[in-house]
C-alpha positions in Angstrom: 16.9 32.0 -20.7 19.8 29.4 -19.8 18.1 26.7 -17.2 19.4 27.1 -13.9 21.2 23.8 -12.5 21.9 23.2 -9.2 25.1 21.4 -8.1 24.0 20.2 -5.0 26.1 19.3 -1.5 27.6 22.1 0.9 31.1 21.6 -0.2 32.0 22.1 -4.1 33.0 18.8 -5.9 34.8 18.3 -9.2 32.2 17.5 -11.8 33.4 13.9 -12.0 33.3 13.4 -8.1 29.3 14.2 -8.2 26.9 11.5 -7.6 24.4 11.3 -10.1 21.3 10.1 -8.4 18.1 11.1 -10.5 19.7 8.6 -13.8 19.9 12.1 -15.6 23.3 12.5 -18.2 26.1 14.3 -15.7 27.3 17.9 -16.6 31.1 18.4 -17.2 32.2 21.7 -15.7 34.6 21.4 -17.6 33.4 22.3 -20.9 31.2 25.0 -19.9 31.3 29.4 -19.9 31.3 31.6 -17.1 28.5 34.1 -17.0 29.7 37.6 -16.6 28.3 40.9 -16.0 27.7 42.5 -19.5 28.2 45.6 -17.8 31.9 44.6 -15.3 33.2 41.5 -16.4 32.5 40.1 -12.9 31.4 35.7 -12.3 29.6 36.1 -9.1 26.2 37.5 -8.4 24.3 37.4 -5.6 20.0 37.0 -5.0 18.1 39.7 -5.4 14.1 40.7 -5.9 12.1 43.2 -7.9 8.2 43.5 -6.6 5.5 43.9 -9.6 2.1 46.0 -7.8 -0.9 44.4 -9.7 -4.1 46.8 -9.4 -6.9 45.6 -7.3 -9.3 45.8 -10.2 -6.6 44.0 -12.6 -6.1 41.2 -10.0 -10.3 41.1 -8.7 -8.8 41.2 -5.2 -9.9 43.1 -2.1 -6.1 44.6 -2.1 -3.7 45.7 -4.4 -1.3 42.3 -5.2 2.3 42.5 -4.7 4.4 39.8 -6.7 8.3 39.2 -5.8 10.7 38.3 -8.7 13.7 36.5 -8.5 16.9 38.2 -10.2 20.5 37.8 -10.1 22.8 41.1 -9.4 26.2 41.3 -9.9 28.5 40.7 -6.5 30.9 43.8 -8.0 28.8 46.7 -9.7 24.7 45.5 -8.4 23.4 45.7 -12.1 20.9 42.6 -12.8 21.9 39.5 -14.4 19.7 40.4 -17.7 21.1 36.6 -19.0 19.2 34.8 -16.6 16.4 36.8 -16.4 13.1 35.2 -17.3 12.0 36.3 -20.7 8.7 37.2 -19.0 10.7 39.9 -17.0 13.4 41.2 -19.3 10.1 42.5 -21.3 8.3 44.0 -18.6 12.0 45.6 -17.9 11.8 47.1 -21.8 8.5 48.6 -21.5 9.2 49.8 -17.9 12.8 51.3 -19.7 10.1 53.1 -22.7 7.6 54.2 -20.3 10.6 55.9 -17.9 11.7 57.6 -21.4 8.6 58.5 -23.1 7.5 60.4 -19.3 11.1 62.3 -19.5 12.5 61.0 -16.3 
């Protein structure tokens, strides 16, 4: 998974105009590549959430535990941007896909 870096500020700025308060190296966005949807080629993403349920028996709690997981969805087709999934969630998505195929749904 790529590290997502915030540019900051309410107004978009050119990379050369951005302040550098942390002392870290500046990032030249002119040398970057867009992240695009692998399904439709669109390059704008919106926030979404997936949820994983953990049985109370596994979690050792009185109730089942529901864990929210942030994902980015294509603003055009709504598919999850797989390139920006955490490695752990990508593995879980593959396991879920295999379970669906095995159950015939």
